[in-house]
N, C-alpha and C positions, 0 to 999 in steps of 0.2 A: 626755168632751168638755170641755176647759177652754180653748177658743180665746181667750175674752175675757181671762182671767187671764194666759195666756201672752203675749198681745200687749201687755198693760200692763207686765208684767215686762220684756219685751224693750225697749220704748221707754224705760222708766225706766232700764234698764241703760245704754243708749246715752247718755241725757242725763247720767247720773252720771259717765260717762267724759269728758265735755266739760269742760275746765278753766274755761271761761267761766261756765258755769251753777252757781249756788249752791243752788238749791232746785228740786225736782221735785214737782209736785202733780197731783192727779187730781180736778178739780172741773168743774162746769158753768160756762159763761162768766160768769154773773152773780155768782158767789161767788169768783172768782179772787183778788180784791184784799181779801178780808175777814179773812184770818188775819194777825194782827199778828206772828206768828213767821216769816213769809216773809222770806227774805234774797234780795235781788235781785242779779243777774238770775236769772230763773226760767223754767222750762218747765212749762206746764200741758198735761196729756193729757186729752182728752175723747173717748171713744168714743161718738159721738152716736147712732148707730142701727146696725142690722144686719138681715140677711135671710138666710134659707135659700134657696139657689138651686136646683140640680137634684138635691140629695141628696148630691152629691159635694163641695160646697164651702159655706163660710159666708162671707158678705160683711159687712164693717164699714165704716162711714163714720167717719173719725178726724179730729179737729182738734187740732193742736198750736199752742199760743200761746206764743211766746217774748217776754218782756217785761222791761223795765228801767225804773227810776224816772227821771223827768225831773229834772235838777238845774237849778233856776231861779235865775239870778243876779239879785239884787235891785238891781244897779246900773242906771243909766239905759241903755237900749238904744241903742247907737251904730251897730249894723250891722243894717240892715233885712233883709238877705238871710239871714245866718247867725244873727242874733239873738245872745243871750248865754246860751245853754243848750247842753245836750248832746243835743238831739233827733236831729241827723244821726248822731252817734256811736252813739246807742241803736239807730237803725234799721240802721246798718251792722253792728254787732256781733250783734244779734239775728237778722238775716238770715243772717249767717255761721254762727251756731250751728245754725239750722234747715237750712241747706245741708249742713253736716257730718252731721247726724243723718239727713236724707233720703237723702243719698248712701250712707251705710252701710246704711240699711234697704233701699234699692232693690237694692243689690248682694247683700245677704243674702237678700232675698225670692226672687230668681231661683234661688239655689242651694237653697232650701227648697221649691220648687214653689209659691210664693205669687205671685199677680199683684197689681199695684198700678197706680194711676192713672199714665198716661204723663206727663202735664203738669199736676201739681196746682196749683191757683191759690193765690196769696198775697194776703192782705188786710192792708193797712197799718193799724196801730193807733197813734193819736196822742193823747196827753194824756188817757188813759182812766182812769176810776176815781178812788178817793179818793187814791191815791198818784201820780196823774198819770203813768200808764205809757205808754211808747212801745214799739213792737215790730212783730212780724208774726205773722199767723196762717196756718198751712198746713193745707189741707183736702184729704184724699185718701181713696180707697177701697182696701181690701185684700180680696182673696179668698183664703181659706185652705182647704187640703184638709180635708175632713171625716173625718180619720183622726187618730191620735195625732200631736200636734204638738210639735215640739221646736225652739225658736229659741235654744237655748243657744249662746253665742258660743264 
């Protein structure tokens, strides 16, 4: 039974296929921004919790955080709405990357007899951490068959 590892490998594979993302990590939320070797934009995978259901499946709660660094312009702010930074661009691009990954996963899950949350929530992240990160966090549950698992693309 290697459900945890296979799920990590699978999500990592999808993230590495996305041309927008430069780094894929697997950390808890409080340590995402601590590695100086991270190249942004990045995706962080966190399998938060799990449970055994009816003996037939294993259920995991997964959080994917897609983040990029805020580029703050030191010039005088002349636009009160857009400001003079890339916050809106960061939120658009990170949302797009999560959408591509979620769409691929959801499609593949169905063909592998895996169920997932129908409408997973997104949480906006703004100006977070030491690097002033912007992005989105996607949280969902997956339920995997409790048999030999293969998510190979």
